[in-house]
C-alpha positions as CSV (number, residue, x, y, z in Angstrom):
1,M,0.0,0.3,0.2
2,N,1.4,3.7,-0.8
3,I,1.0,5.5,2.1
4,K,1.0,8.8,0.0
5,L,-1.1,7.7,-2.1
6,L,-3.4,7.2,0.6
7,L,-2.9,10.7,2.2
8,N,-3.7,12.0,-1.3
9,Q,-7.0,10.1,-1.3
10,A,-8.2,11.5,1.9
11,S,-7.4,15.2,1.3
12,F,-9.5,14.6,-2.1
13,G,-12.5,13.6,0.0
14,V,-12.1,16.2,2.7
15,S,-12.3,18.4,-0.2
16,I,-15.1,17.1,-1.7
17,A,-16.7,17.3,1.8
18,F,-15.6,21.0,2.1
19,L,-17.5,21.8,-1.4
20,I,-20.6,20.1,-0.4
21,I,-20.7,21.9,2.5
22,A,-19.8,25.8,0.9
23,L,-22.8,24.5,-2.0
24,L,-24.8,24.4,0.8
25,S,-24.1,27.7,2.4
26,K,-24.2,28.9,-0.8
27,D,-21.2,31.0,-0.5
28,V,-19.1,31.9,-3.8
29,R,-15.8,32.1,-2.8
30,Y,-15.9,29.0,-0.6
31,I,-17.2,27.1,-3.7
32,L,-14.3,28.5,-5.9
33,I,-12.0,27.5,-3.1
34,G,-13.5,23.7,-3.1
35,I,-13.0,23.4,-6.5
36,V,-9.5,24.8,-6.3
37,L,-8.7,22.0,-3.5
38,I,-10.7,19.2,-5.6
39,V,-8.3,20.1,-8.4
40,Y,-5.2,20.3,-6.6
41,S,-5.9,17.0,-5.2
42,E,-6.5,15.1,-7.9
43,N,-3.0,16.4,-9.8
44,K,-1.4,15.4,-6.3
45,I,-2.9,11.5,-6.5
46,K,-1.8,11.3,-10.6
47,K,1.7,12.4,-9.8
48,S,1.7,9.8,-6.5
49,K,0.0,7.0,-8.7
50,K,3.2,7.6,-11.4
């Protein structure tokens, strides 16, 4: 098991949860931050799979 991959997948899950909360609060700034976090953690997952 790759520990870095697990950590990156966990951060991806957290950023999705953050985005859901942001969508519920309807605050545009938090929604944008959530999208950036998801893209950032997706890139980290792709890098750690290589």
